PyMOL Python script that loads the backbone (N, CA, C, O; Angstrom):
from pymol import cmd

cmd.read_pdbstr("""\
ATOM      1  N   MET A   1     -10.087  20.285  -9.720  1.00  0.00           N
ATOM      2  CA  MET A   1     -10.024  18.870  -9.430  1.00  0.00           C
ATOM      3  C   MET A   1      -8.504  18.398  -9.761  1.00  0.00           C
ATOM      4  O   MET A   1      -7.930  18.708 -10.805  1.00  0.00           O
ATOM      5  N   LYS A   2      -7.945  17.627  -8.759  1.00  0.00           N
ATOM      6  CA  LYS A   2      -6.592  17.196  -8.873  1.00  0.00           C
ATOM      7  C   LYS A   2      -6.617  15.686  -9.457  1.00  0.00           C
ATOM      8  O   LYS A   2      -7.356  14.813  -9.001  1.00  0.00           O
ATOM      9  N   LYS A   3      -5.776  15.509 -10.451  1.00  0.00           N
ATOM     10  CA  LYS A   3      -5.672  14.146 -10.979  1.00  0.00           C
ATOM     11  C   LYS A   3      -4.659  13.360 -10.097  1.00  0.00           C
ATOM     12  O   LYS A   3      -3.625  13.885  -9.682  1.00  0.00           O
ATOM     13  N   ARG A   4      -5.001  12.112  -9.842  1.00  0.00           N
ATOM     14  CA  ARG A   4      -4.163  11.262  -9.031  1.00  0.00           C
ATOM     15  C   ARG A   4      -3.037  10.742  -9.896  1.00  0.00           C
ATOM     16  O   ARG A   4      -3.167  10.590 -11.111  1.00  0.00           O
ATOM     17  N   THR A   5      -1.929  10.474  -9.231  1.00  0.00           N
ATOM     18  CA  THR A   5      -0.762   9.936  -9.860  1.00  0.00           C
ATOM     19  C   THR A   5      -0.978   8.400 -10.056  1.00  0.00           C
ATOM     20  O   THR A   5      -1.809   7.825  -9.352  1.00  0.00           O
ATOM     21  N   PHE A   6      -0.311   7.777 -10.914  1.00  0.00           N
ATOM     22  CA  PHE A   6      -0.438   6.320 -11.119  1.00  0.00           C
ATOM     23  C   PHE A   6      -0.114   5.625  -9.763  1.00  0.00           C
ATOM     24  O   PHE A   6      -0.750   4.637  -9.395  1.00  0.00           O
ATOM     25  N   LYS A   7       0.893   6.171  -9.032  1.00  0.00           N
ATOM     26  CA  LYS A   7       1.302   5.511  -7.826  1.00  0.00           C
ATOM     27  C   LYS A   7       0.132   5.598  -6.797  1.00  0.00           C
ATOM     28  O   LYS A   7      -0.060   4.645  -6.042  1.00  0.00           O
ATOM     29  N   GLU A   8      -0.645   6.694  -6.744  1.00  0.00           N
ATOM     30  CA  GLU A   8      -1.722   6.843  -5.870  1.00  0.00           C
ATOM     31  C   GLU A   8      -2.851   5.974  -6.158  1.00  0.00           C
ATOM     32  O   GLU A   8      -3.495   5.472  -5.237  1.00  0.00           O
ATOM     33  N   VAL A   9      -3.145   5.754  -7.449  1.00  0.00           N
ATOM     34  CA  VAL A   9      -4.181   4.895  -7.883  1.00  0.00           C
ATOM     35  C   VAL A   9      -3.820   3.420  -7.568  1.00  0.00           C
ATOM     36  O   VAL A   9      -4.680   2.669  -7.108  1.00  0.00           O
ATOM     37  N   GLN A  10      -2.541   2.995  -7.816  1.00  0.00           N
ATOM     38  CA  GLN A  10      -2.107   1.739  -7.386  1.00  0.00           C
ATOM     39  C   GLN A  10      -2.209   1.494  -5.903  1.00  0.00           C
ATOM     40  O   GLN A  10      -2.635   0.413  -5.496  1.00  0.00           O
ATOM     41  N   ALA A  11      -1.853   2.407  -5.115  1.00  0.00           N
ATOM     42  CA  ALA A  11      -1.910   2.295  -3.664  1.00  0.00           C
ATOM     43  C   ALA A  11      -3.409   2.146  -3.238  1.00  0.00           C
ATOM     44  O   ALA A  11      -3.718   1.343  -2.358  1.00  0.00           O
ATOM     45  N   ALA A  12      -4.303   2.899  -3.846  1.00  0.00           N
ATOM     46  CA  ALA A  12      -5.774   2.830  -3.518  1.00  0.00           C
ATOM     47  C   ALA A  12      -6.270   1.512  -3.888  1.00  0.00           C
ATOM     48  O   ALA A  12      -7.029   0.937  -3.107  1.00  0.00           O
ATOM     49  N   GLU A  13      -5.904   0.918  -5.081  1.00  0.00           N
ATOM     50  CA  GLU A  13      -6.321  -0.381  -5.504  1.00  0.00           C
ATOM     51  C   GLU A  13      -5.913  -1.437  -4.518  1.00  0.00           C
ATOM     52  O   GLU A  13      -6.667  -2.347  -4.176  1.00  0.00           O
ATOM     53  N   GLU A  14      -4.631  -1.271  -4.053  1.00  0.00           N
ATOM     54  CA  GLU A  14      -4.088  -2.343  -3.108  1.00  0.00           C
ATOM     55  C   GLU A  14      -4.897  -2.273  -1.744  1.00  0.00           C
ATOM     56  O   GLU A  14      -5.169  -3.289  -1.104  1.00  0.00           O
ATOM     57  N   GLU A  15      -5.248  -1.029  -1.361  1.00  0.00           N
ATOM     58  CA  GLU A  15      -5.952  -0.880  -0.120  1.00  0.00           C
ATOM     59  C   GLU A  15      -7.408  -1.567  -0.291  1.00  0.00           C
ATOM     60  O   GLU A  15      -7.850  -2.324   0.573  1.00  0.00           O
ATOM     61  N   MET A  16      -8.060  -1.273  -1.371  1.00  0.00           N
ATOM     62  CA  MET A  16      -9.393  -1.783  -1.629  1.00  0.00           C
ATOM     63  C   MET A  16      -9.312  -3.315  -1.756  1.00  0.00           C
ATOM     64  O   MET A  16     -10.197  -4.015  -1.262  1.00  0.00           O
ATOM     65  N   PHE A  17      -8.253  -3.850  -2.417  1.00  0.00           N
ATOM     66  CA  PHE A  17      -8.087  -5.232  -2.540  1.00  0.00           C
ATOM     67  C   PHE A  17      -8.000  -5.932  -1.169  1.00  0.00           C
ATOM     68  O   PHE A  17      -8.630  -6.965  -0.939  1.00  0.00           O
ATOM     69  N   ARG A  18      -7.179  -5.319  -0.243  1.00  0.00           N
ATOM     70  CA  ARG A  18      -7.072  -5.919   1.040  1.00  0.00           C
ATOM     71  C   ARG A  18      -8.299  -5.863   1.885  1.00  0.00           C
ATOM     72  O   ARG A  18      -8.578  -6.782   2.655  1.00  0.00           O
ATOM     73  N   LYS A  19      -9.096  -4.707   1.741  1.00  0.00           N
ATOM     74  CA  LYS A  19     -10.310  -4.666   2.495  1.00  0.00           C
ATOM     75  C   LYS A  19     -11.371  -5.586   1.975  1.00  0.00           C
ATOM     76  O   LYS A  19     -12.111  -6.171   2.766  1.00  0.00           O
ATOM     77  N   VAL A  20     -11.482  -5.747   0.617  1.00  0.00           N
ATOM     78  CA  VAL A  20     -12.437  -6.704   0.058  1.00  0.00           C
ATOM     79  C   VAL A  20     -12.014  -8.143   0.459  1.00  0.00           C
ATOM     80  O   VAL A  20     -12.854  -8.963   0.830  1.00  0.00           O
ATOM     81  N   TRP A  21     -10.750  -8.415   0.379  1.00  0.00           N
ATOM     82  CA  TRP A  21     -10.229  -9.704   0.773  1.00  0.00           C
ATOM     83  C   TRP A  21     -10.630 -10.018   2.194  1.00  0.00           C
ATOM     84  O   TRP A  21     -11.100 -11.118   2.485  1.00  0.00           O
ATOM     85  N   TYR A  22     -10.448  -9.057   3.080  1.00  0.00           N
ATOM     86  CA  TYR A  22     -10.769  -9.209   4.516  1.00  0.00           C
ATOM     87  C   TYR A  22     -12.266  -9.552   4.740  1.00  0.00           C
ATOM     88  O   TYR A  22     -12.602 -10.497   5.455  1.00  0.00           O
ATOM     89  N   GLU A  23     -13.117  -8.777   4.125  1.00  0.00           N
ATOM     90  CA  GLU A  23     -14.552  -9.034   4.160  1.00  0.00           C
ATOM     91  C   GLU A  23     -14.959 -10.387   3.702  1.00  0.00           C
ATOM     92  O   GLU A  23     -15.793 -11.067   4.299  1.00  0.00           O
ATOM     93  N   ARG A  24     -14.308 -10.773   2.566  1.00  0.00           N
ATOM     94  CA  ARG A  24     -14.666 -12.156   2.054  1.00  0.00           C
ATOM     95  C   ARG A  24     -14.059 -13.234   3.002  1.00  0.00           C
ATOM     96  O   ARG A  24     -14.685 -14.260   3.270  1.00  0.00           O
ATOM     97  N   HIS A  25     -12.905 -12.986   3.466  1.00  0.00           N
ATOM     98  CA  HIS A  25     -12.242 -13.962   4.378  1.00  0.00           C
ATOM     99  C   HIS A  25     -13.206 -14.175   5.609  1.00  0.00           C
ATOM    100  O   HIS A  25     -13.528 -15.316   5.938  1.00  0.00           O
ATOM    101  N   ARG A  26     -13.654 -13.086   6.270  1.00  0.00           N
ATOM    102  CA  ARG A  26     -14.472 -13.225   7.395  1.00  0.00           C
ATOM    103  C   ARG A  26     -15.754 -14.032   7.084  1.00  0.00           C
ATOM    104  O   ARG A  26     -16.123 -14.940   7.828  1.00  0.00           O
ATOM    105  N   ARG A  27     -16.417 -13.682   5.976  1.00  0.00           N
ATOM    106  CA  ARG A  27     -17.589 -14.405   5.598  1.00  0.00           C
ATOM    107  C   ARG A  27     -17.186 -15.837   5.368  1.00  0.00           C
ATOM    108  O   ARG A  27     -17.903 -16.704   5.869  1.00  0.00           O
ATOM    109  N   TYR A  28     -16.162 -16.181   4.696  1.00  0.00           N
ATOM    110  CA  TYR A  28     -15.749 -17.667   4.431  1.00  0.00           C
ATOM    111  C   TYR A  28     -15.413 -18.343   5.795  1.00  0.00           C
ATOM    112  O   TYR A  28     -15.883 -19.440   6.096  1.00  0.00           O
ATOM    113  N   ARG A  29     -14.648 -17.694   6.535  1.00  0.00           N
ATOM    114  CA  ARG A  29     -14.260 -18.214   7.878  1.00  0.00           C
ATOM    115  C   ARG A  29     -15.413 -18.660   8.691  1.00  0.00           C
ATOM    116  O   ARG A  29     -15.413 -19.758   9.248  1.00  0.00           O
ATOM    117  N   ASP A  30     -16.441 -17.782   8.770  1.00  0.00           N
ATOM    118  CA  ASP A  30     -17.606 -18.072   9.570  1.00  0.00           C
ATOM    119  C   ASP A  30     -18.513 -19.160   8.966  1.00  0.00           C
ATOM    120  O   ASP A  30     -19.236 -19.856   9.679  1.00  0.00           O
ATOM    121  N   LYS A  31     -18.452 -19.281   7.656  1.00  0.00           N
ATOM    122  CA  LYS A  31     -19.395 -20.190   7.039  1.00  0.00           C
ATOM    123  C   LYS A  31     -18.756 -21.631   6.815  1.00  0.00           C
ATOM    124  O   LYS A  31     -19.500 -22.611   6.832  1.00  0.00           O
ATOM    125  N   TYR A  32     -17.396 -21.772   6.606  1.00  0.00           N
ATOM    126  CA  TYR A  32     -16.878 -23.006   6.150  1.00  0.00           C
ATOM    127  C   TYR A  32     -15.849 -23.547   7.169  1.00  0.00           C
ATOM    128  O   TYR A  32     -14.934 -24.272   6.779  1.00  0.00           O
ATOM    129  N   THR A  33     -15.976 -23.225   8.397  1.00  0.00           N
ATOM    130  CA  THR A  33     -15.031 -23.785   9.400  1.00  0.00           C
ATOM    131  C   THR A  33     -14.986 -25.326   9.334  1.00  0.00           C
ATOM    132  O   THR A  33     -16.014 -26.003   9.379  1.00  0.00           O
ATOM    133  N   GLY A  34     -13.821 -25.818   9.232  1.00  0.00           N
ATOM    134  CA  GLY A  34     -13.708 -27.248   9.239  1.00  0.00           C
ATOM    135  C   GLY A  34     -13.396 -27.823   7.790  1.00  0.00           C
ATOM    136  O   GLY A  34     -13.027 -28.987   7.633  1.00  0.00           O
ATOM    137  N   HIS A  35     -13.554 -27.000   6.829  1.00  0.00           N
ATOM    138  CA  HIS A  35     -13.363 -27.445   5.441  1.00  0.00           C
ATOM    139  C   HIS A  35     -12.077 -26.950   4.830  1.00  0.00           C
ATOM    140  O   HIS A  35     -11.808 -27.225   3.661  1.00  0.00           O
ATOM    141  N   THR A  36     -11.288 -26.239   5.572  1.00  0.00           N
ATOM    142  CA  THR A  36     -10.120 -25.682   5.064  1.00  0.00           C
ATOM    143  C   THR A  36      -8.822 -26.195   5.820  1.00  0.00           C
ATOM    144  O   THR A  36      -8.833 -26.304   7.046  1.00  0.00           O
ATOM    145  N   PRO A  37      -7.782 -26.485   5.114  1.00  0.00           N
ATOM    146  CA  PRO A  37      -6.621 -27.034   5.814  1.00  0.00           C
ATOM    147  C   PRO A  37      -6.049 -26.083   6.872  1.00  0.00           C
ATOM    148  O   PRO A  37      -6.104 -24.869   6.681  1.00  0.00           O
ATOM    149  N   GLU A  38      -5.533 -26.569   7.917  1.00  0.00           N
ATOM    150  CA  GLU A  38      -5.159 -25.758   9.064  1.00  0.00           C
ATOM    151  C   GLU A  38      -4.103 -24.757   8.734  1.00  0.00           C
ATOM    152  O   GLU A  38      -4.167 -23.639   9.246  1.00  0.00           O
ATOM    153  N   ASP A  39      -3.108 -25.081   7.897  1.00  0.00           N
ATOM    154  CA  ASP A  39      -2.093 -24.162   7.538  1.00  0.00           C
ATOM    155  C   ASP A  39      -2.635 -23.008   6.774  1.00  0.00           C
ATOM    156  O   ASP A  39      -2.109 -21.909   6.948  1.00  0.00           O
ATOM    157  N   ILE A  40      -3.608 -23.134   5.966  1.00  0.00           N
ATOM    158  CA  ILE A  40      -4.282 -21.996   5.214  1.00  0.00           C
ATOM    159  C   ILE A  40      -4.983 -21.161   6.227  1.00  0.00           C
ATOM    160  O   ILE A  40      -4.918 -19.934   6.153  1.00  0.00           O
ATOM    161  N   ILE A  41      -5.660 -21.769   7.184  1.00  0.00           N
ATOM    162  CA  ILE A  41      -6.452 -21.015   8.175  1.00  0.00           C
ATOM    163  C   ILE A  41      -5.479 -20.112   8.946  1.00  0.00           C
ATOM    164  O   ILE A  41      -5.717 -18.914   9.101  1.00  0.00           O
ATOM    165  N   VAL A  42      -4.318 -20.742   9.452  1.00  0.00           N
ATOM    166  CA  VAL A  42      -3.321 -19.979  10.244  1.00  0.00           C
ATOM    167  C   VAL A  42      -2.925 -18.744   9.495  1.00  0.00           C
ATOM    168  O   VAL A  42      -3.012 -17.630  10.011  1.00  0.00           O
ATOM    169  N   ALA A  43      -2.449 -18.962   8.161  1.00  0.00           N
ATOM    170  CA  ALA A  43      -1.953 -17.876   7.358  1.00  0.00           C
ATOM    171  C   ALA A  43      -3.014 -16.813   7.122  1.00  0.00           C
ATOM    172  O   ALA A  43      -2.734 -15.616   7.180  1.00  0.00           O
ATOM    173  N   ALA A  44      -4.206 -17.252   6.861  1.00  0.00           N
ATOM    174  CA  ALA A  44      -5.263 -16.240   6.584  1.00  0.00           C
ATOM    175  C   ALA A  44      -5.601 -15.470   7.888  1.00  0.00           C
ATOM    176  O   ALA A  44      -5.866 -14.270   7.818  1.00  0.00           O
ATOM    177  N   GLU A  45      -5.600 -16.088   9.010  1.00  0.00           N
ATOM    178  CA  GLU A  45      -5.912 -15.340  10.266  1.00  0.00           C
ATOM    179  C   GLU A  45      -4.790 -14.397  10.547  1.00  0.00           C
ATOM    180  O   GLU A  45      -5.048 -13.342  11.127  1.00  0.00           O
ATOM    181  N   LYS A  46      -3.576 -14.678  10.193  1.00  0.00           N
ATOM    182  CA  LYS A  46      -2.418 -13.854  10.482  1.00  0.00           C
ATOM    183  C   LYS A  46      -2.645 -12.559   9.489  1.00  0.00           C
ATOM    184  O   LYS A  46      -2.475 -11.407   9.889  1.00  0.00           O
ATOM    185  N   ALA A  47      -3.013 -12.857   8.267  1.00  0.00           N
ATOM    186  CA  ALA A  47      -3.184 -11.802   7.284  1.00  0.00           C
ATOM    187  C   ALA A  47      -4.384 -10.888   7.743  1.00  0.00           C
ATOM    188  O   ALA A  47      -4.319  -9.667   7.598  1.00  0.00           O
ATOM    189  N   ALA A  48      -5.465 -11.498   8.293  1.00  0.00           N
ATOM    190  CA  ALA A  48      -6.653 -10.761   8.734  1.00  0.00           C
ATOM    191  C   ALA A  48      -6.315  -9.826   9.896  1.00  0.00           C
ATOM    192  O   ALA A  48      -6.807  -8.698   9.949  1.00  0.00           O
ATOM    193  N   ARG A  49      -5.455 -10.304  10.850  1.00  0.00           N
ATOM    194  CA  ARG A  49      -5.033  -9.471  11.992  1.00  0.00           C
ATOM    195  C   ARG A  49      -4.292  -8.270  11.501  1.00  0.00           C
ATOM    196  O   ARG A  49      -4.428  -7.185  12.065  1.00  0.00           O
ATOM    197  N   LYS A  50      -3.497  -8.435  10.448  1.00  0.00           N
ATOM    198  CA  LYS A  50      -2.700  -7.343   9.935  1.00  0.00           C
ATOM    199  C   LYS A  50      -3.599  -6.355   9.261  1.00  0.00           C
ATOM    200  O   LYS A  50      -3.334  -5.158   9.375  1.00  0.00           O
ATOM    201  N   VAL A  51      -4.666  -6.756   8.548  1.00  0.00           N
ATOM    202  CA  VAL A  51      -5.593  -5.779   8.002  1.00  0.00           C
ATOM    203  C   VAL A  51      -6.441  -5.100   9.089  1.00  0.00           C
ATOM    204  O   VAL A  51      -6.779  -3.924   8.953  1.00  0.00           O
ATOM    205  N   GLU A  52      -6.781  -5.807  10.145  1.00  0.00           N
ATOM    206  CA  GLU A  52      -7.434  -5.188  11.319  1.00  0.00           C
ATOM    207  C   GLU A  52      -6.679  -4.118  11.956  1.00  0.00           C
ATOM    208  O   GLU A  52      -7.260  -3.114  12.369  1.00  0.00           O
ATOM    209  N   LYS A  53      -5.287  -4.286  12.071  1.00  0.00           N
ATOM    210  CA  LYS A  53      -4.469  -3.339  12.639  1.00  0.00           C
ATOM    211  C   LYS A  53      -4.356  -2.076  11.759  1.00  0.00           C
ATOM    212  O   LYS A  53      -4.365  -0.952  12.259  1.00  0.00           O
ATOM    213  N   GLU A  54      -4.253  -2.289  10.470  1.00  0.00           N
ATOM    214  CA  GLU A  54      -3.978  -1.226   9.511  1.00  0.00           C
ATOM    215  C   GLU A  54      -5.370  -0.486   9.266  1.00  0.00           C
ATOM    216  O   GLU A  54      -5.424   0.732   9.098  1.00  0.00           O
ATOM    217  N   PHE A  55      -6.393  -1.242   9.258  1.00  0.00           N
ATOM    218  CA  PHE A  55      -7.702  -0.655   8.931  1.00  0.00           C
ATOM    219  C   PHE A  55      -8.797  -1.012   9.980  1.00  0.00           C
ATOM    220  O   PHE A  55      -9.750  -1.715   9.643  1.00  0.00           O
ATOM    221  N   PRO A  56      -8.672  -0.538  11.242  1.00  0.00           N
ATOM    222  CA  PRO A  56      -9.539  -0.985  12.197  1.00  0.00           C
ATOM    223  C   PRO A  56     -11.059  -0.725  11.912  1.00  0.00           C
ATOM    224  O   PRO A  56     -11.920  -1.382  12.498  1.00  0.00           O
ATOM    225  N   GLU A  57     -11.356   0.213  11.032  1.00  0.00           N
ATOM    226  CA  GLU A  57     -12.706   0.508  10.727  1.00  0.00           C
ATOM    227  C   GLU A  57     -13.400  -0.787   9.931  1.00  0.00           C
ATOM    228  O   GLU A  57     -14.620  -0.842   9.778  1.00  0.00           O
ATOM    229  N   MET A  58     -12.593  -1.712   9.493  1.00  0.00           N
ATOM    230  CA  MET A  58     -13.147  -2.826   8.809  1.00  0.00           C
ATOM    231  C   MET A  58     -13.896  -3.757   9.810  1.00  0.00           C
ATOM    232  O   MET A  58     -14.763  -4.521   9.384  1.00  0.00           O
ATOM    233  N   LEU A  59     -13.601  -3.711  11.037  1.00  0.00           N
ATOM    234  CA  LEU A  59     -14.313  -4.536  12.029  1.00  0.00           C
ATOM    235  C   LEU A  59     -15.820  -4.224  12.018  1.00  0.00           C
ATOM    236  O   LEU A  59     -16.657  -5.110  12.189  1.00  0.00           O
ATOM    237  N   GLU A  60     -16.132  -2.950  11.814  1.00  0.00           N
ATOM    238  CA  GLU A  60     -17.482  -2.548  11.718  1.00  0.00           C
ATOM    239  C   GLU A  60     -18.026  -2.667  10.332  1.00  0.00           C
ATOM    240  O   GLU A  60     -19.166  -3.100  10.163  1.00  0.00           O
ATOM    241  N   ALA A  61     -17.244  -2.292   9.296  1.00  0.00           N
ATOM    242  CA  ALA A  61     -17.649  -2.229   7.945  1.00  0.00           C
ATOM    243  C   ALA A  61     -18.114  -3.475   7.378  1.00  0.00           C
ATOM    244  O   ALA A  61     -18.977  -3.472   6.500  1.00  0.00           O
ATOM    245  N   ILE A  62     -17.566  -4.604   7.849  1.00  0.00           N
ATOM    246  CA  ILE A  62     -18.006  -5.957   7.248  1.00  0.00           C
ATOM    247  C   ILE A  62     -19.377  -6.348   7.617  1.00  0.00           C
ATOM    248  O   ILE A  62     -19.882  -7.340   7.092  1.00  0.00           O
ATOM    249  N   HIS A  63     -20.018  -5.639   8.485  1.00  0.00           N
ATOM    250  CA  HIS A  63     -21.318  -5.898   8.904  1.00  0.00           C
ATOM    251  C   HIS A  63     -22.414  -4.986   8.226  1.00  0.00           C
ATOM    252  O   HIS A  63     -23.604  -5.037   8.538  1.00  0.00           O
ATOM    253  N   ASP A  64     -21.924  -4.203   7.331  1.00  0.00           N
ATOM    254  CA  ASP A  64     -22.823  -3.242   6.613  1.00  0.00           C
ATOM    255  C   ASP A  64     -22.782  -3.551   5.205  1.00  0.00           C
ATOM    256  O   ASP A  64     -21.777  -3.284   4.546  1.00  0.00           O
ATOM    257  N   PRO A  65     -23.899  -4.148   4.644  1.00  0.00           N
ATOM    258  CA  PRO A  65     -23.934  -4.521   3.299  1.00  0.00           C
ATOM    259  C   PRO A  65     -23.654  -3.268   2.263  1.00  0.00           C
ATOM    260  O   PRO A  65     -23.052  -3.418   1.200  1.00  0.00           O
ATOM    261  N   PHE A  66     -24.117  -2.160   2.674  1.00  0.00           N
ATOM    262  CA  PHE A  66     -23.881  -0.924   1.806  1.00  0.00           C
ATOM    263  C   PHE A  66     -22.335  -0.709   1.673  1.00  0.00           C
ATOM    264  O   PHE A  66     -21.790  -0.549   0.581  1.00  0.00           O
ATOM    265  N   GLU A  67     -21.696  -0.718   2.827  1.00  0.00           N
ATOM    266  CA  GLU A  67     -20.239  -0.521   2.865  1.00  0.00           C
ATOM    267  C   GLU A  67     -19.478  -1.559   2.073  1.00  0.00           C
ATOM    268  O   GLU A  67     -18.521  -1.241   1.368  1.00  0.00           O
ATOM    269  N   CYS A  68     -19.911  -2.811   2.194  1.00  0.00           N
ATOM    270  CA  CYS A  68     -19.262  -3.813   1.450  1.00  0.00           C
ATOM    271  C   CYS A  68     -19.465  -3.625  -0.087  1.00  0.00           C
ATOM    272  O   CYS A  68     -18.561  -3.907  -0.874  1.00  0.00           O
ATOM    273  N   GLY A  69     -20.620  -3.164  -0.474  1.00  0.00           N
ATOM    274  CA  GLY A  69     -20.904  -2.910  -1.834  1.00  0.00           C
ATOM    275  C   GLY A  69     -20.018  -1.753  -2.375  1.00  0.00           C
ATOM    276  O   GLY A  69     -19.545  -1.791  -3.512  1.00  0.00           O
ATOM    277  N   MET A  70     -19.812  -0.720  -1.510  1.00  0.00           N
ATOM    278  CA  MET A  70     -18.977   0.482  -1.870  1.00  0.00           C
ATOM    279  C   MET A  70     -17.587  -0.086  -2.073  1.00  0.00           C
ATOM    280  O   MET A  70     -16.970   0.211  -3.096  1.00  0.00           O
ATOM    281  N   LEU A  71     -17.083  -0.848  -1.202  1.00  0.00           N
ATOM    282  CA  LEU A  71     -15.709  -1.350  -1.318  1.00  0.00           C
ATOM    283  C   LEU A  71     -15.514  -2.159  -2.656  1.00  0.00           C
ATOM    284  O   LEU A  71     -14.498  -2.002  -3.332  1.00  0.00           O
ATOM    285  N   ASN A  72     -16.452  -2.971  -2.992  1.00  0.00           N
ATOM    286  CA  ASN A  72     -16.392  -3.691  -4.299  1.00  0.00           C
ATOM    287  C   ASN A  72     -16.402  -2.821  -5.453  1.00  0.00           C
ATOM    288  O   ASN A  72     -15.657  -3.034  -6.410  1.00  0.00           O
ATOM    289  N   GLY A  73     -17.291  -1.753  -5.404  1.00  0.00           N
ATOM    290  CA  GLY A  73     -17.402  -0.775  -6.436  1.00  0.00           C
ATOM    291  C   GLY A  73     -16.113  -0.026  -6.622  1.00  0.00           C
ATOM    292  O   GLY A  73     -15.672   0.176  -7.753  1.00  0.00           O
ATOM    293  N   LYS A  74     -15.496   0.394  -5.535  1.00  0.00           N
ATOM    294  CA  LYS A  74     -14.237   1.158  -5.612  1.00  0.00           C
ATOM    295  C   LYS A  74     -13.124   0.249  -6.163  1.00  0.00           C
ATOM    296  O   LYS A  74     -12.269   0.708  -6.920  1.00  0.00           O
ATOM    297  N   LEU A  75     -13.137  -0.977  -5.802  1.00  0.00           N
ATOM    298  CA  LEU A  75     -12.006  -1.874  -6.348  1.00  0.00           C
ATOM    299  C   LEU A  75     -12.288  -2.057  -7.812  1.00  0.00           C
ATOM    300  O   LEU A  75     -11.334  -2.050  -8.590  1.00  0.00           O
ATOM    301  N   SER A  76     -13.495  -2.220  -8.252  1.00  0.00           N
ATOM    302  CA  SER A  76     -13.730  -2.401  -9.683  1.00  0.00           C
ATOM    303  C   SER A  76     -13.307  -1.164 -10.447  1.00  0.00           C
ATOM    304  O   SER A  76     -12.667  -1.282 -11.492  1.00  0.00           O
ATOM    305  N   ALA A  77     -13.634  -0.014  -9.973  1.00  0.00           N
ATOM    306  CA  ALA A  77     -13.378   1.297 -10.733  1.00  0.00           C
ATOM    307  C   ALA A  77     -11.853   1.476 -10.731  1.00  0.00           C
ATOM    308  O   ALA A  77     -11.294   1.835 -11.767  1.00  0.00           O
ATOM    309  N   LEU A  78     -11.196   1.252  -9.669  1.00  0.00           N
ATOM    310  CA  LEU A  78      -9.706   1.409  -9.653  1.00  0.00           C
ATOM    311  C   LEU A  78      -9.003   0.438 -10.602  1.00  0.00           C
ATOM    312  O   LEU A  78      -8.033   0.784 -11.277  1.00  0.00           O
ATOM    313  N   ARG A  79      -9.523  -0.780 -10.626  1.00  0.00           N
ATOM    314  CA  ARG A  79      -8.900  -1.748 -11.502  1.00  0.00           C
ATOM    315  C   ARG A  79      -9.213  -1.406 -12.949  1.00  0.00           C
ATOM    316  O   ARG A  79      -8.374  -1.662 -13.813  1.00  0.00           O
ATOM    317  N   TRP A  80     -10.376  -0.840 -13.262  1.00  0.00           N
ATOM    318  CA  TRP A  80     -10.688  -0.350 -14.613  1.00  0.00           C
ATOM    319  C   TRP A  80      -9.719   0.718 -15.054  1.00  0.00           C
ATOM    320  O   TRP A  80      -9.232   0.689 -16.184  1.00  0.00           O
ATOM    321  N   VAL A  81      -9.439   1.646 -14.193  1.00  0.00           N
ATOM    322  CA  VAL A  81      -8.484   2.811 -14.474  1.00  0.00           C
ATOM    323  C   VAL A  81      -7.089   2.114 -14.769  1.00  0.00           C
ATOM    324  O   VAL A  81      -6.356   2.588 -15.637  1.00  0.00           O
ATOM    325  N   LEU A  82      -6.734   1.021 -14.066  1.00  0.00           N
ATOM    326  CA  LEU A  82      -5.456   0.382 -14.266  1.00  0.00           C
ATOM    327  C   LEU A  82      -5.414  -0.556 -15.435  1.00  0.00           C
ATOM    328  O   LEU A  82      -4.384  -1.185 -15.679  1.00  0.00           O
ATOM    329  N   GLY A  83      -6.483  -0.673 -16.158  1.00  0.00           N
ATOM    330  CA  GLY A  83      -6.553  -1.492 -17.394  1.00  0.00           C
ATOM    331  C   GLY A  83      -7.314  -2.814 -17.354  1.00  0.00           C
ATOM    332  O   GLY A  83      -7.406  -3.511 -18.365  1.00  0.00           O
ATOM    333  N   GLU A  84      -7.871  -3.167 -16.161  1.00  0.00           N
ATOM    334  CA  GLU A  84      -8.720  -4.363 -16.092  1.00  0.00           C
ATOM    335  C   GLU A  84     -10.081  -4.130 -16.787  1.00  0.00           C
ATOM    336  O   GLU A  84     -10.463  -3.013 -17.134  1.00  0.00           O
ATOM    337  N   GLU A  85     -10.752  -5.224 -16.954  1.00  0.00           N
ATOM    338  CA  GLU A  85     -12.153  -5.078 -17.433  1.00  0.00           C
ATOM    339  C   GLU A  85     -13.001  -4.747 -16.204  1.00  0.00           C
ATOM    340  O   GLU A  85     -12.641  -4.954 -15.045  1.00  0.00           O
ATOM    341  N   TRP A  86     -14.223  -4.184 -16.599  1.00  0.00           N
ATOM    342  CA  TRP A  86     -15.136  -3.851 -15.407  1.00  0.00           C
ATOM    343  C   TRP A  86     -15.471  -5.160 -14.708  1.00  0.00           C
ATOM    344  O   TRP A  86     -15.418  -6.244 -15.290  1.00  0.00           O
ATOM    345  N   ASP A  87     -15.835  -5.003 -13.379  1.00  0.00           N
ATOM    346  CA  ASP A  87     -16.206  -6.103 -12.542  1.00  0.00           C
ATOM    347  C   ASP A  87     -15.095  -7.098 -12.332  1.00  0.00           C
ATOM    348  O   ASP A  87     -15.366  -8.275 -12.095  1.00  0.00           O
ATOM    349  N   SER A  88     -13.857  -6.667 -12.411  1.00  0.00           N
ATOM    350  CA  SER A  88     -12.699  -7.585 -12.126  1.00  0.00           C
ATOM    351  C   SER A  88     -12.578  -7.491 -10.608  1.00  0.00           C
ATOM    352  O   SER A  88     -11.988  -6.518 -10.138  1.00  0.00           O
ATOM    353  N   LEU A  89     -13.081  -8.409  -9.818  1.00  0.00           N
ATOM    354  CA  LEU A  89     -13.159  -8.361  -8.483  1.00  0.00           C
ATOM    355  C   LEU A  89     -12.450  -9.615  -7.777  1.00  0.00           C
ATOM    356  O   LEU A  89     -12.760  -9.948  -6.632  1.00  0.00           O
ATOM    357  N   ASP A  90     -11.566 -10.230  -8.463  1.00  0.00           N
ATOM    358  CA  ASP A  90     -10.899 -11.334  -7.991  1.00  0.00           C
ATOM    359  C   ASP A  90     -10.041 -10.953  -6.728  1.00  0.00           C
ATOM    360  O   ASP A  90      -9.320  -9.956  -6.763  1.00  0.00           O
ATOM    361  N   THR A  91     -10.119 -11.724  -5.653  1.00  0.00           N
ATOM    362  CA  THR A  91      -9.266 -11.402  -4.498  1.00  0.00           C
ATOM    363  C   THR A  91      -8.508 -12.673  -4.304  1.00  0.00           C
ATOM    364  O   THR A  91      -7.679 -12.765  -3.398  1.00  0.00           O
TER     365      THR A  91
END
""", "prot")
cmd.dss("prot")
cmd.show_as("cartoon", "prot")
cmd.util.cbc("prot")
cmd.orient("prot")
């Protein structure tokens, strides 16, 4: 078994953060249209398109509750390794 470097763990945490953010953003966008200022919507959509280009599998993953749970679990575990408390899932 190969131990990961600190840099690899940080990169994985950043990736999971972005994927979890994307999934939450899509759920929020679909549910609360009209309740968010336009400048925030424009910035969020720009960020979402960037995630879609980098991680095209997310377009399918956000519709799978199991996959969404896995992403959250991975983010929690990576943050724990980096010194956060368990269940630190703020995005």
